[in-house]
A tleap script that builds the chain and sets N, CA, C and O, in Angstrom:
source leaprc.protein.ff14SB
mol = sequence {
  NMET PHE LEU GLU HIE GLY SER PHE GLU PHE
  GLU VAL ILE GLY GLN VAL LEU ILE MET ARG
  PRO ASP GLY ALA TRP ASN PHE GLU THR ALA
  VAL ARG CYS CYS ARG GLU TYR LYS GLU LEU
  ALA ASN THR ILE ASN ASP SER PRO TRP ALA
  CYS LEU VAL ASN LEU LEU SER TRP GLU LEU
  GLY THR PRO ASP ILE TRP PRO GLU ILE ASP
  LYS VAL ASN ALA TRP ALA ASP LYS ASN ASN
  GLU LYS PHE GLU ALA VAL ILE CYS SER ASN
  SER LEU GLN ASN ILE LEU LEU GLU GLN THR
  TYR ASP LYS PHE THR ASN VAL GLN THR ALA
  PHE PHE GLU THR GLU VAL GLU ALA PHE LYS
  TRP LEU ASN SER LYS LEU LEU ALA HIE LYS
  CLYS
}
set mol.1.N position { 12.555 -16.900 -15.274 }
set mol.1.CA position { 12.407 -15.829 -14.303 }
set mol.1.C position { 13.428 -14.740 -14.607 }
set mol.1.O position { 14.575 -15.026 -14.949 }
set mol.2.N position { 13.003 -13.507 -14.482 }
set mol.2.CA position { 13.859 -12.366 -14.767 }
set mol.2.C position { 14.402 -11.771 -13.480 }
set mol.2.O position { 13.892 -12.045 -12.393 }
set mol.3.N position { 15.434 -10.961 -13.608 }
set mol.3.CA position { 15.946 -10.221 -12.467 }
set mol.3.C position { 14.947 -9.137 -12.090 }
set mol.3.O position { 14.230 -8.614 -12.943 }
set mol.4.N position { 14.907 -8.808 -10.811 }
set mol.4.CA position { 14.001 -7.754 -10.364 }
set mol.4.C position { 14.434 -6.411 -10.930 }
set mol.4.O position { 15.621 -6.135 -11.098 }
set mol.5.N position { 13.439 -5.589 -11.217 }
set mol.5.CA position { 13.695 -4.223 -11.652 }
set mol.5.C position { 12.838 -3.311 -10.784 }
set mol.5.O position { 11.634 -3.527 -10.645 }
set mol.6.N position { 13.458 -2.298 -10.204 }
set mol.6.CA position { 12.776 -1.448 -9.244 }
set mol.6.C position { 13.012 -1.988 -7.844 }
set mol.6.O position { 13.555 -3.079 -7.674 }
set mol.7.N position { 12.606 -1.230 -6.856 }
set mol.7.CA position { 12.838 -1.647 -5.474 }
set mol.7.C position { 11.733 -1.083 -4.580 }
set mol.7.O position { 10.805 -0.426 -5.052 }
set mol.8.N position { 11.854 -1.351 -3.294 }
set mol.8.CA position { 10.883 -0.872 -2.313 }
set mol.8.C position { 11.498 -0.982 -0.941 }
set mol.8.O position { 12.472 -1.706 -0.733 }
set mol.9.N position { 10.916 -0.252 -0.002 }
set mol.9.CA position { 11.288 -0.407 1.402 }
set mol.9.C position { 10.028 -0.317 2.240 }
set mol.9.O position { 9.051 0.335 1.869 }
set mol.10.N position { 10.077 -0.986 3.372 }
set mol.10.CA position { 8.965 -0.990 4.311 }
set mol.10.C position { 9.432 -0.462 5.653 }
set mol.10.O position { 10.613 -0.528 5.997 }
set mol.11.N position { 8.479 0.062 6.397 }
set mol.11.CA position { 8.709 0.493 7.768 }
set mol.11.C position { 7.389 0.295 8.504 }
set mol.11.O position { 6.322 0.552 7.947 }
set mol.12.N position { 7.457 -0.158 9.740 }
set mol.12.CA position { 6.253 -0.304 10.553 }
set mol.12.C position { 6.379 0.635 11.741 }
set mol.12.O position { 7.353 0.588 12.491 }
set mol.13.N position { 5.368 1.493 11.898 }
set mol.13.CA position { 5.304 2.394 13.047 }
set mol.13.C position { 3.944 2.179 13.694 }
set mol.13.O position { 2.912 2.563 13.145 }
set mol.14.N position { 3.959 1.562 14.866 }
set mol.14.CA position { 2.697 1.248 15.532 }
set mol.14.C position { 1.872 0.304 14.683 }
set mol.14.O position { 2.325 -0.784 14.331 }
set mol.15.N position { 0.666 0.720 14.358 }
set mol.15.CA position { -0.243 -0.088 13.537 }
set mol.15.C position { -0.264 0.387 12.082 }
set mol.15.O position { -1.216 0.122 11.347 }
set mol.16.N position { 0.787 1.083 11.680 }
set mol.16.CA position { 0.865 1.595 10.309 }
set mol.16.C position { 2.041 0.948 9.583 }
set mol.16.O position { 3.185 1.018 10.032 }
set mol.17.N position { 1.737 0.325 8.466 }
set mol.17.CA position { 2.748 -0.251 7.575 }
set mol.17.C position { 3.019 0.778 6.478 }
set mol.17.O position { 2.121 1.138 5.718 }
set mol.18.N position { 4.254 1.241 6.405 }
set mol.18.CA position { 4.641 2.237 5.404 }
set mol.18.C position { 5.389 1.534 4.284 }
set mol.18.O position { 6.314 0.758 4.521 }
set mol.19.N position { 4.967 1.824 3.059 }
set mol.19.CA position { 5.585 1.218 1.875 }
set mol.19.C position { 6.070 2.335 0.960 }
set mol.19.O position { 5.332 3.271 0.652 }
set mol.20.N position { 7.328 2.218 0.532 }
set mol.20.CA position { 7.907 3.215 -0.366 }
set mol.20.C position { 8.509 2.517 -1.587 }
set mol.20.O position { 9.686 2.155 -1.571 }
set mol.21.N position { 7.717 2.325 -2.642 }
set mol.21.CA position { 8.268 1.739 -3.870 }
set mol.21.C position { 9.137 2.758 -4.604 }
set mol.21.O position { 8.960 3.967 -4.460 }
set mol.22.N position { 10.077 2.242 -5.392 }
set mol.22.CA position { 11.014 3.113 -6.099 }
set mol.22.C position { 11.284 2.560 -7.495 }
set mol.22.O position { 11.390 1.347 -7.678 }
set mol.23.N position { 11.393 3.439 -8.460 }
set mol.23.CA position { 11.740 3.029 -9.815 }
set mol.23.C position { 10.588 2.357 -10.540 }
set mol.23.O position { 9.450 2.349 -10.071 }
set mol.24.N position { 10.911 1.796 -11.692 }
set mol.24.CA position { 9.932 1.077 -12.519 }
set mol.24.C position { 9.991 -0.403 -12.164 }
set mol.24.O position { 11.064 -1.007 -12.170 }
set mol.25.N position { 8.844 -0.981 -11.858 }
set mol.25.CA position { 8.784 -2.366 -11.400 }
set mol.25.C position { 8.506 -3.337 -12.525 }
set mol.25.O position { 7.866 -3.017 -13.527 }
set mol.26.N position { 9.027 -4.557 -12.312 }
set mol.26.CA position { 8.602 -5.680 -13.146 }
set mol.26.C position { 7.845 -6.672 -12.247 }
set mol.26.O position { 7.692 -6.445 -11.047 }
set mol.27.N position { 7.387 -7.750 -12.838 }
set mol.27.CA position { 6.587 -8.746 -12.134 }
set mol.27.C position { 7.317 -9.307 -10.914 }
set mol.27.O position { 6.721 -9.455 -9.847 }
set mol.28.N position { 8.592 -9.616 -11.068 }
set mol.28.CA position { 9.364 -10.237 -9.984 }
set mol.28.C position { 9.429 -9.326 -8.753 }
set mol.28.O position { 9.324 -9.800 -7.622 }
set mol.29.N position { 9.598 -8.041 -8.974 }
set mol.29.CA position { 9.633 -7.097 -7.856 }
set mol.29.C position { 8.270 -7.041 -7.172 }
set mol.29.O position { 8.185 -7.019 -5.945 }
set mol.30.N position { 7.211 -7.019 -7.970 }
set mol.30.CA position { 5.856 -6.973 -7.408 }
set mol.30.C position { 5.569 -8.205 -6.551 }
set mol.30.O position { 4.993 -8.089 -5.470 }
set mol.31.N position { 5.963 -9.367 -7.025 }
set mol.31.CA position { 5.722 -10.606 -6.276 }
set mol.31.C position { 6.452 -10.572 -4.936 }
set mol.31.O position { 5.868 -10.896 -3.902 }
set mol.32.N position { 7.728 -10.181 -4.953 }
set mol.32.CA position { 8.492 -10.129 -3.695 }
set mol.32.C position { 7.919 -9.074 -2.756 }
set mol.32.O position { 7.812 -9.307 -1.553 }
set mol.33.N position { 7.554 -7.927 -3.291 }
set mol.33.CA position { 6.981 -6.867 -2.468 }
set mol.33.C position { 5.687 -7.335 -1.806 }
set mol.33.O position { 5.487 -7.115 -0.612 }
set mol.34.N position { 4.827 -7.966 -2.560 }
set mol.34.CA position { 3.554 -8.446 -2.012 }
set mol.34.C position { 3.774 -9.501 -0.934 }
set mol.34.O position { 3.066 -9.518 0.073 }
set mol.35.N position { 4.746 -10.372 -1.138 }
set mol.35.CA position { 5.064 -11.393 -0.133 }
set mol.35.C position { 5.559 -10.728 1.156 }
set mol.35.O position { 5.102 -11.070 2.247 }
set mol.36.N position { 6.490 -9.781 1.029 }
set mol.36.CA position { 7.026 -9.106 2.213 }
set mol.36.C position { 5.966 -8.242 2.897 }
set mol.36.O position { 5.946 -8.123 4.122 }
set mol.37.N position { 5.097 -7.649 2.104 }
set mol.37.CA position { 3.988 -6.854 2.641 }
set mol.37.C position { 3.132 -7.719 3.570 }
set mol.37.O position { 2.824 -7.319 4.693 }
set mol.38.N position { 2.753 -8.902 3.096 }
set mol.38.CA position { 1.932 -9.808 3.903 }
set mol.38.C position { 2.661 -10.238 5.171 }
set mol.38.O position { 2.066 -10.298 6.247 }
set mol.39.N position { 3.955 -10.538 5.038 }
set mol.39.CA position { 4.731 -10.953 6.210 }
set mol.39.C position { 4.729 -9.859 7.274 }
set mol.39.O position { 4.524 -10.143 8.454 }
set mol.40.N position { 4.955 -8.620 6.869 }
set mol.40.CA position { 4.965 -7.515 7.830 }
set mol.40.C position { 3.567 -7.234 8.371 }
set mol.40.O position { 3.400 -7.014 9.570 }
set mol.41.N position { 2.573 -7.238 7.504 }
set mol.41.CA position { 1.202 -6.985 7.952 }
set mol.41.C position { 0.755 -8.041 8.960 }
set mol.41.O position { 0.002 -7.735 9.885 }
set mol.42.N position { 1.208 -9.263 8.790 }
set mol.42.CA position { 0.856 -10.324 9.741 }
set mol.42.C position { 1.373 -10.045 11.145 }
set mol.42.O position { 0.869 -10.626 12.106 }
set mol.43.N position { 2.360 -9.175 11.290 }
set mol.43.CA position { 2.883 -8.843 12.619 }
set mol.43.C position { 2.008 -7.823 13.337 }
set mol.43.O position { 2.152 -7.634 14.545 }
set mol.44.N position { 1.095 -7.155 12.610 }
set mol.44.CA position { 0.253 -6.128 13.232 }
set mol.44.C position { -1.243 -6.347 13.008 }
set mol.44.O position { -2.052 -5.568 13.512 }
set mol.45.N position { -1.630 -7.380 12.271 }
set mol.45.CA position { -3.042 -7.507 11.899 }
set mol.45.C position { -3.921 -8.188 12.945 }
set mol.45.O position { -5.058 -8.561 12.656 }
set mol.46.N position { -3.393 -8.349 14.166 }
set mol.46.CA position { -4.235 -8.864 15.242 }
set mol.46.C position { -5.224 -7.795 15.712 }
set mol.46.O position { -6.192 -8.105 16.406 }
set mol.47.N position { -4.978 -6.540 15.334 }
set mol.47.CA position { -5.935 -5.460 15.561 }
set mol.47.C position { -5.942 -4.577 14.314 }
set mol.47.O position { -5.060 -4.708 13.466 }
set mol.48.N position { -6.916 -3.685 14.189 }
set mol.48.CA position { -6.991 -2.869 12.974 }
set mol.48.C position { -5.672 -2.156 12.677 }
set mol.48.O position { -4.994 -1.662 13.578 }
set mol.49.N position { -5.333 -2.116 11.403 }
set mol.49.CA position { -4.080 -1.502 10.979 }
set mol.49.C position { -4.312 -0.682 9.717 }
set mol.49.O position { -5.380 -0.717 9.107 }
set mol.50.N position { -3.268 0.058 9.351 }
set mol.50.CA position { -3.365 0.941 8.194 }
set mol.50.C position { -2.098 0.835 7.368 }
set mol.50.O position { -1.068 0.343 7.831 }
set mol.51.N position { -2.196 1.306 6.137 }
set mol.51.CA position { -1.043 1.304 5.241 }
set mol.51.C position { -0.862 2.699 4.654 }
set mol.51.O position { -1.818 3.332 4.207 }
set mol.52.N position { 0.371 3.157 4.666 }
set mol.52.CA position { 0.742 4.409 4.018 }
set mol.52.C position { 1.614 4.035 2.826 }
set mol.52.O position { 2.655 3.399 2.992 }
set mol.53.N position { 1.198 4.425 1.631 }
set mol.53.CA position { 1.922 4.086 0.404 }
set mol.53.C position { 2.447 5.378 -0.208 }
set mol.53.O position { 1.672 6.205 -0.688 }
set mol.54.N position { 3.769 5.548 -0.191 }
set mol.54.CA position { 4.390 6.754 -0.745 }
set mol.54.C position { 4.912 6.446 -2.146 }
set mol.54.O position { 5.923 5.762 -2.308 }
set mol.55.N position { 4.213 6.956 -3.148 }
set mol.55.CA position { 4.537 6.652 -4.545 }
set mol.55.C position { 5.366 7.737 -5.236 }
set mol.55.O position { 5.504 7.713 -6.459 }
set mol.56.N position { 5.910 8.674 -4.489 }
set mol.56.CA position { 6.609 9.795 -5.117 }
set mol.56.C position { 7.828 9.369 -5.929 }
set mol.56.O position { 8.214 10.069 -6.866 }
set mol.57.N position { 8.441 8.240 -5.591 }
set mol.57.CA position { 9.623 7.765 -6.335 }
set mol.57.C position { 9.317 6.569 -7.227 }
set mol.57.O position { 10.227 5.978 -7.809 }
set mol.58.N position { 8.051 6.212 -7.337 }
set mol.58.CA position { 7.667 5.038 -8.119 }
set mol.58.C position { 7.349 5.432 -9.548 }
set mol.58.O position { 6.676 6.435 -9.789 }
set mol.59.N position { 7.831 4.646 -10.488 }
set mol.59.CA position { 7.640 4.926 -11.911 }
set mol.59.C position { 6.700 3.914 -12.569 }
set mol.59.O position { 6.845 3.602 -13.751 }
set mol.60.N position { 5.746 3.408 -11.804 }
set mol.60.CA position { 4.795 2.396 -12.272 }
set mol.60.C position { 5.507 1.087 -12.598 }
set mol.60.O position { 6.597 0.830 -12.088 }
set mol.61.N position { 4.899 0.265 -13.442 }
set mol.61.CA position { 5.492 -1.038 -13.729 }
set mol.61.C position { 4.862 -1.671 -14.948 }
set mol.61.O position { 4.003 -1.086 -15.607 }
set mol.62.N position { 5.309 -2.876 -15.230 }
set mol.62.CA position { 4.785 -3.623 -16.370 }
set mol.62.C position { 3.331 -4.025 -16.084 }
set mol.62.O position { 2.944 -4.135 -14.921 }
set mol.63.N position { 2.532 -4.244 -17.118 }
set mol.63.CA position { 1.111 -4.565 -16.907 }
set mol.63.C position { 0.867 -5.792 -16.027 }
set mol.63.O position { -0.168 -5.881 -15.367 }
set mol.64.N position { 1.807 -6.734 -16.013 }
set mol.64.CA position { 1.589 -7.961 -15.237 }
set mol.64.C position { 1.711 -7.774 -13.728 }
set mol.64.O position { 1.492 -8.730 -12.984 }
set mol.65.N position { 2.053 -6.574 -13.250 }
set mol.65.CA position { 2.115 -6.359 -11.796 }
set mol.65.C position { 0.729 -6.150 -11.193 }
set mol.65.O position { 0.524 -6.430 -10.012 }
set mol.66.N position { -0.222 -5.662 -11.983 }
set mol.66.CA position { -1.518 -5.263 -11.425 }
set mol.66.C position { -2.316 -6.409 -10.823 }
set mol.66.O position { -2.937 -6.206 -9.780 }
set mol.67.N position { -2.340 -7.594 -11.410 }
set mol.67.CA position { -3.040 -8.695 -10.728 }
set mol.67.C position { -2.427 -9.017 -9.356 }
set mol.67.O position { -3.147 -9.389 -8.429 }
set mol.68.N position { -1.110 -8.874 -9.226 }
set mol.68.CA position { -0.458 -9.112 -7.928 }
set mol.68.C position { -0.902 -8.065 -6.912 }
set mol.68.O position { -1.166 -8.383 -5.752 }
set mol.69.N position { -0.980 -6.820 -7.356 }
set mol.69.CA position { -1.427 -5.746 -6.468 }
set mol.69.C position { -2.888 -5.952 -6.079 }
set mol.69.O position { -3.259 -5.747 -4.923 }
set mol.70.N position { -3.713 -6.355 -7.036 }
set mol.70.CA position { -5.115 -6.658 -6.716 }
set mol.70.C position { -5.215 -7.770 -5.674 }
set mol.70.O position { -6.031 -7.694 -4.756 }
set mol.71.N position { -4.388 -8.798 -5.818 }
set mol.71.CA position { -4.422 -9.926 -4.869 }
set mol.71.C position { -4.012 -9.489 -3.469 }
set mol.71.O position { -4.650 -9.874 -2.489 }
set mol.72.N position { -2.953 -8.688 -3.366 }
set mol.72.CA position { -2.506 -8.271 -2.037 }
set mol.72.C position { -3.520 -7.308 -1.415 }
set mol.72.O position { -3.708 -7.315 -0.198 }
set mol.73.N position { -4.169 -6.489 -2.226 }
set mol.73.CA position { -5.216 -5.617 -1.687 }
set mol.73.C position { -6.401 -6.432 -1.182 }
set mol.73.O position { -6.964 -6.117 -0.133 }
set mol.74.N position { -6.785 -7.469 -1.908 }
set mol.74.CA position { -7.874 -8.345 -1.457 }
set mol.74.C position { -7.486 -9.035 -0.152 }
set mol.74.O position { -8.313 -9.177 0.749 }
set mol.75.N position { -6.230 -9.462 -0.052 }
set mol.75.CA position { -5.746 -10.089 1.173 }
set mol.75.C position { -5.816 -9.104 2.342 }
set mol.75.O position { -6.294 -9.454 3.421 }
set mol.76.N position { -5.341 -7.878 2.128 }
set mol.76.CA position { -5.353 -6.862 3.187 }
set mol.76.C position { -6.781 -6.560 3.633 }
set mol.76.O position { -7.044 -6.390 4.824 }
set mol.77.N position { -7.692 -6.493 2.677 }
set mol.77.CA position { -9.094 -6.217 2.963 }
set mol.77.C position { -9.690 -7.275 3.888 }
set mol.77.O position { -10.556 -6.971 4.708 }
set mol.78.N position { -9.231 -8.504 3.756 }
set mol.78.CA position { -9.734 -9.611 4.582 }
set mol.78.C position { -8.917 -9.806 5.865 }
set mol.78.O position { -9.282 -10.613 6.719 }
set mol.79.N position { -7.808 -9.063 5.996 }
set mol.79.CA position { -6.907 -9.268 7.133 }
set mol.79.C position { -6.735 -8.019 7.987 }
set mol.79.O position { -5.632 -7.681 8.415 }
set mol.80.N position { -7.860 -7.341 8.222 }
set mol.80.CA position { -7.965 -6.297 9.231 }
set mol.80.C position { -7.367 -4.941 8.849 }
set mol.80.O position { -7.266 -4.065 9.707 }
set mol.81.N position { -6.968 -4.738 7.585 }
set mol.81.CA position { -6.584 -3.373 7.202 }
set mol.81.C position { -7.861 -2.551 7.141 }
set mol.81.O position { -8.866 -2.986 6.578 }
set mol.82.N position { -7.815 -1.354 7.727 }
set mol.82.CA position { -8.999 -0.493 7.759 }
set mol.82.C position { -8.816 0.803 6.980 }
set mol.82.O position { -9.790 1.375 6.492 }
set mol.83.N position { -7.562 1.277 6.856 }
set mol.83.CA position { -7.319 2.566 6.214 }
set mol.83.C position { -6.057 2.498 5.367 }
set mol.83.O position { -5.087 1.828 5.721 }
set mol.84.N position { -6.090 3.209 4.236 }
set mol.84.CA position { -4.904 3.288 3.383 }
set mol.84.C position { -4.764 4.720 2.884 }
set mol.84.O position { -5.695 5.286 2.311 }
set mol.85.N position { -3.591 5.292 3.111 }
set mol.85.CA position { -3.276 6.645 2.657 }
set mol.85.C position { -2.219 6.548 1.570 }
set mol.85.O position { -1.211 5.858 1.724 }
set mol.86.N position { -2.461 7.243 0.476 }
set mol.86.CA position { -1.574 7.171 -0.683 }
set mol.86.C position { -1.044 8.562 -1.001 }
set mol.86.O position { -1.789 9.540 -1.042 }
set mol.87.N position { 0.262 8.621 -1.224 }
set mol.87.CA position { 0.901 9.862 -1.633 }
set mol.87.C position { 1.351 9.681 -3.069 }
set mol.87.O position { 2.181 8.822 -3.364 }
set mol.88.N position { 0.803 10.492 -3.961 }
set mol.88.CA position { 1.253 10.419 -5.347 }
set mol.88.C position { 1.083 11.768 -6.024 }
set mol.88.O position { 0.187 12.544 -5.692 }
set mol.89.N position { 1.959 12.027 -6.972 }
set mol.89.CA position { 1.905 13.296 -7.695 }
set mol.89.C position { 1.605 13.073 -9.169 }
set mol.89.O position { 1.516 14.031 -9.937 }
set mol.90.N position { 1.449 11.825 -9.564 }
set mol.90.CA position { 1.254 11.467 -10.962 }
set mol.90.C position { -0.213 11.086 -11.171 }
set mol.90.O position { -0.714 10.173 -10.515 }
set mol.91.N position { -0.898 11.772 -12.073 }
set mol.91.CA position { -2.326 11.500 -12.264 }
set mol.91.C position { -2.578 10.093 -12.797 }
set mol.91.O position { -3.616 9.503 -12.498 }
set mol.92.N position { -1.647 9.545 -13.579 }
set mol.92.CA position { -1.811 8.174 -14.064 }
set mol.92.C position { -1.743 7.185 -12.900 }
set mol.92.O position { -2.531 6.240 -12.845 }
set mol.93.N position { -0.805 7.398 -11.969 }
set mol.93.CA position { -0.740 6.553 -10.771 }
set mol.93.C position { -2.079 6.602 -10.040 }
set mol.93.O position { -2.621 5.575 -9.632 }
set mol.94.N position { -2.589 7.796 -9.888 }
set mol.94.CA position { -3.842 7.992 -9.169 }
set mol.94.C position { -4.974 7.203 -9.823 }
set mol.94.O position { -5.727 6.512 -9.136 }
set mol.95.N position { -5.096 7.301 -11.128 }
set mol.95.CA position { -6.154 6.593 -11.863 }
set mol.95.C position { -6.000 5.081 -11.721 }
set mol.95.O position { -6.971 4.379 -11.439 }
set mol.96.N position { -4.779 4.581 -11.918 }
set mol.96.CA position { -4.546 3.136 -11.828 }
set mol.96.C position { -4.835 2.610 -10.428 }
set mol.96.O position { -5.413 1.534 -10.272 }
set mol.97.N position { -4.434 3.367 -9.411 }
set mol.97.CA position { -4.673 2.916 -8.044 }
set mol.97.C position { -6.149 2.964 -7.680 }
set mol.97.O position { -6.648 2.071 -6.996 }
set mol.98.N position { -6.841 3.984 -8.125 }
set mol.98.CA position { -8.275 4.030 -7.850 }
set mol.98.C position { -8.980 2.801 -8.426 }
set mol.98.O position { -9.948 2.309 -7.848 }
set mol.99.N position { -8.495 2.313 -9.558 }
set mol.99.CA position { -9.079 1.107 -10.152 }
set mol.99.C position { -8.810 -0.127 -9.296 }
set mol.99.O position { -9.650 -1.025 -9.233 }
set mol.100.N position { -7.658 -0.185 -8.639 }
set mol.100.CA position { -7.389 -1.336 -7.770 }
set mol.100.C position { -8.113 -1.192 -6.440 }
set mol.100.O position { -8.529 -2.191 -5.853 }
set mol.101.N position { -8.270 0.028 -5.960 }
set mol.101.CA position { -8.900 0.242 -4.662 }
set mol.101.C position { -10.399 0.021 -4.686 }
set mol.101.O position { -11.010 -0.134 -3.629 }
set mol.102.N position { -11.005 0.001 -5.853 }
set mol.102.CA position { -12.447 -0.238 -5.881 }
set mol.102.C position { -12.796 -1.659 -5.438 }
set mol.102.O position { -13.968 -1.983 -5.247 }
set mol.103.N position { -11.786 -2.494 -5.279 }
set mol.103.CA position { -12.009 -3.856 -4.784 }
set mol.103.C position { -12.074 -3.908 -3.254 }
set mol.103.O position { -12.539 -4.896 -2.684 }
set mol.104.N position { -11.609 -2.847 -2.593 }
set mol.104.CA position { -11.680 -2.792 -1.138 }
set mol.104.C position { -13.139 -2.703 -0.699 }
set mol.104.O position { -13.918 -1.929 -1.256 }
set mol.105.N position { -13.499 -3.498 0.297 }
set mol.105.CA position { -14.832 -3.376 0.885 }
set mol.105.C position { -14.755 -2.933 2.342 }
set mol.105.O position { -15.731 -2.411 2.883 }
set mol.106.N position { -13.604 -3.135 2.982 }
set mol.106.CA position { -13.436 -2.803 4.397 }
set mol.106.C position { -12.384 -1.732 4.645 }
set mol.106.O position { -12.121 -1.384 5.797 }
set mol.107.N position { -11.782 -1.208 3.595 }
set mol.107.CA position { -10.662 -0.274 3.734 }
set mol.107.C position { -11.047 1.082 3.156 }
set mol.107.O position { -11.472 1.188 2.005 }
set mol.108.N position { -10.891 2.111 3.977 }
set mol.108.CA position { -11.127 3.478 3.514 }
set mol.108.C position { -9.810 4.027 2.974 }
set mol.108.O position { -8.778 3.919 3.635 }
set mol.109.N position { -9.837 4.614 1.782 }
set mol.109.CA position { -8.617 5.142 1.171 }
set mol.109.C position { -8.722 6.648 0.980 }
set mol.109.O position { -9.808 7.203 0.813 }
set mol.110.N position { -7.553 7.294 1.010 }
set mol.110.CA position { -7.484 8.733 0.755 }
set mol.110.C position { -6.122 9.050 0.153 }
set mol.110.O position { -5.147 8.336 0.387 }
set mol.111.N position { -6.066 10.122 -0.620 }
set mol.111.CA position { -4.837 10.543 -1.286 }
set mol.111.C position { -4.313 11.826 -0.648 }
set mol.111.O position { -5.081 12.719 -0.292 }
set mol.112.N position { -2.986 11.899 -0.512 }
set mol.112.CA position { -2.337 13.033 0.144 }
set mol.112.C position { -1.111 13.470 -0.642 }
set mol.112.O position { -0.659 12.784 -1.559 }
set mol.113.N position { -0.576 14.646 -0.255 }
set mol.113.CA position { 0.619 15.169 -0.913 }
set mol.113.C position { 1.894 14.883 -0.134 }
set mol.113.O position { 2.978 14.861 -0.716 }
set mol.114.N position { 1.783 14.661 1.192 }
set mol.114.CA position { 2.979 14.419 2.006 }
set mol.114.C position { 2.754 13.249 2.960 }
set mol.114.O position { 1.620 12.899 3.285 }
set mol.115.N position { 3.864 12.651 3.402 }
set mol.115.CA position { 3.780 11.570 4.394 }
set mol.115.C position { 3.239 12.086 5.715 }
set mol.115.O position { 2.493 11.384 6.397 }
set mol.116.N position { 3.610 13.310 6.082 }
set mol.116.CA position { 3.145 13.871 7.355 }
set mol.116.C position { 1.620 13.950 7.375 }
set mol.116.O position { 0.987 13.533 8.345 }
set mol.117.N position { 1.030 14.483 6.304 }
set mol.117.CA position { -0.434 14.569 6.214 }
set mol.117.C position { -1.068 13.178 6.251 }
set mol.117.O position { -2.046 12.948 6.963 }
set mol.118.N position { -0.503 12.267 5.483 }
set mol.118.CA position { -1.049 10.911 5.392 }
set mol.118.C position { -0.976 10.200 6.737 }
set mol.118.O position { -1.947 9.577 7.165 }
set mol.119.N position { 0.172 10.291 7.403 }
set mol.119.CA position { 0.358 9.616 8.683 }
set mol.119.C position { -0.585 10.191 9.739 }
set mol.119.O position { -1.146 9.454 10.551 }
set mol.120.N position { -0.752 11.500 9.721 }
set mol.120.CA position { -1.657 12.156 10.668 }
set mol.120.C position { -3.091 11.655 10.463 }
set mol.120.O position { -3.789 11.350 11.430 }
set mol.121.N position { -3.522 11.572 9.209 }
set mol.121.CA position { -4.867 11.083 8.900 }
set mol.121.C position { -5.035 9.635 9.362 }
set mol.121.O position { -6.035 9.292 9.993 }
set mol.122.N position { -4.054 8.791 9.047 }
set mol.122.CA position { -4.143 7.380 9.438 }
set mol.122.C position { -4.231 7.227 10.948 }
set mol.122.O position { -5.057 6.464 11.448 }
set mol.123.N position { -3.385 7.948 11.679 }
set mol.123.CA position { -3.416 7.844 13.139 }
set mol.123.C position { -4.748 8.312 13.706 }
set mol.123.O position { -5.272 7.701 14.638 }
set mol.124.N position { -5.306 9.394 13.153 }
set mol.124.CA position { -6.605 9.867 13.652 }
set mol.124.C position { -7.699 8.842 13.353 }
set mol.124.O position { -8.580 8.618 14.183 }
set mol.125.N position { -7.650 8.226 12.188 }
set mol.125.CA position { -8.643 7.208 11.826 }
set mol.125.C position { -8.520 5.973 12.722 }
set mol.125.O position { -9.525 5.443 13.195 }
set mol.126.N position { -7.288 5.518 12.951 }
set mol.126.CA position { -7.086 4.344 13.811 }
set mol.126.C position { -7.547 4.628 15.234 }
set mol.126.O position { -8.165 3.775 15.872 }
set mol.127.N position { -7.249 5.823 15.730 }
set mol.127.CA position { -7.656 6.199 17.083 }
set mol.127.C position { -9.181 6.239 17.187 }
set mol.127.O position { -9.753 5.721 18.146 }
set mol.128.N position { -9.830 6.849 16.210 }
set mol.128.CA position { -11.296 6.928 16.214 }
set mol.128.C position { -11.918 5.536 16.063 }
set mol.128.O position { -12.981 5.269 16.623 }
set mol.129.N position { -11.266 4.661 15.316 }
set mol.129.CA position { -11.781 3.309 15.086 }
set mol.129.C position { -11.765 2.474 16.369 }
set mol.129.O position { -12.594 1.581 16.542 }
set mol.130.N position { -10.816 2.769 17.269 }
set mol.130.CA position { -10.714 2.019 18.527 }
set mol.130.C position { -11.868 2.321 19.470 }
set mol.130.O position { -12.232 1.488 20.300 }
set mol.131.N position { -12.447 3.517 19.342 }
set mol.131.CA position { -13.496 3.947 20.282 }
set mol.131.C position { -14.785 3.203 20.071 }
set mol.131.O position { -15.762 3.447 20.779 }
savepdb mol mol.pdb
quit
């Protein structure tokens, strides 16, 4: 097992789980992030929830992280996530994420330039979903 490379932080606001990855990730960081993601999502998944992913400080990762991301996305899809907003400025990030998001069957995704725009969209979607 290797030392983690890269980092992340989470924040929960209402029914929105905010994730902010940072730096270049290796497998170990991805595994821990996915585990913590599930733990936090389990605190809000009794009703529809959303995820805001801010990738502005993320430098991607080693190829072995993608199966972990696919697994956590499949888990979220089955555990009441309904919306995901992504902030990214890197076209490669965008392409790679679109490839992972095609596995979502219950989650609507959209890309934004700022957290404010993304959070506003998520809140409007969650509010409309309750009706």
